[in-house]
C-alpha positions, 0 to 999 in steps of 0.5 A: 500500500502506498505511504502518505505523509501527514504533517501535524499542525502544519509542521513541514516535512523537510527531505534529505537536508544535511542540517536538520529535518522537521519531524512529522508522524508517518501515515500508513494505509493499514492498521498498525495497532489493531485488527479490524472487522468491517460489518459489511462484506467487501468494504475496504477500510483506509487509515491514511493517518495514525498517531500514537504517543506512549509514556511508560514509567517501568510499571505502567503505560499510557497509550494515546491513539488517534486515527483518520479513517474512511471506508469505500462505502458506509459501514461500521467497523469493529477494531480489536486492540489486545492489551497486557492488563485491564486499561482505564479508558478516557478521551485523550487530547489531540494537541498532545501530538502537536506539542510533542512534535514541536518540542522535538523540532525545536531541539533538533534545530538547536542541535543543528546550530551547535553542530551536535546533530546525530541520528545514529543507532537502532532502538534505544541501545545507546544508553462458576466460571465467569462469562468468556466475554465479561465487559468491564467498561463500556462508554461512547466517546465521540465516534467511538463505542468502546468496550473493554472485555476480559476473555478467558479462551479463544473459543469464548472470544470468538463467540462473544465477538460474533454475538456482539456483531449480531446485536449490531445488526450484522447477519451471520457474522464470521470472524476471519480465520487469521484474526482467530489465529492471532487472538488465540496466540495472544491468549496463550501468551497471557493477554486476556484483555481486549478493547473493542472499538466500534466506529461508524465510517463513510467514504469521507476521511474523518479524524477520530477523537483521541483515546487514552488507555492507561494500563499496568505493564512490566514493559513498554508495549505496542501491539503489532502482531494483531496486524497480521490480519491486514495486508500491505506494507506499513511505516509506523512512527511512535512518539516514545516518552520514558524516564530513561533510554531502553536497551532490551527488546524481547519482542520485535527484534531491536534491529526492526526499531530505528531511532529517528533522531537524537533523543530529546531530554525534557524538563518537568514543565515541558512534559506537563505542556505535552500531557498532564496525565503522562507528567503525573505517570512519569513523576518529577524525574528530571531528564525524561527522554522523548524520541520517535521510533520507526518500524517498517515492514509487511503487515503479514510478517509481524510475528511479535509485538513491540516490547521494550525495557 
């Protein structure tokens, strides 16, 4: 699939400029964080823009997601996001992406002027039985109809989703076999929490409300394996916020994660301007690291999720 580029809040993309290039999040025409099930057969879903901002403090993560979506014909879509623990869900702030990118671009320009620009390195190597579909959270946030479900086995998951689709008016819903296979893999690995997000789409692209997920995790986490249910190539760019640089990548090989620029060191005040919840999560530690990771590849070949410590 063809890659396009989206400049957040009119931040320009500068090509192969020797001094410094302004940063913008990449856009990709396929899901890179979730599996999707159109409610109507033969309808294609397009995601010209996806945005992700991740903050992790060693035990807990905030994942802020937003997408621009459209469909080849009007339809509802059920998006599936696997998570390592039960999330707290709330509406996010789209401006967080703009503020983070602005800080990165400002620092890159400062480094270029001082002759200290560097983009070396990969990753951060430098430094009675309950019901199978128990719903623990359900709320409509903007265009999103979100349910958080605790699942115990693959068969229970499939049955719950098919029942859910029937309630949404879909006749004889059938979950694609590739999605069944990937979900069963997640369950075997101990992932028992799934977010179900129903979005109603038309043939016109719309920017969906940002959704913020906060959950316990022993490692920074971003789902990629679920995208094996989609086809085509993708370029994923993630804004990453941690109290230190990370060097261990037990999931997706470190070589697949490219550091887009020299990490930016933030003050507590700068972090508060980006996202107050993330500032609270990371505490009053000085020297917090903000950077962009890039991941590229064929969606069907992602065998592991992004996991980093």
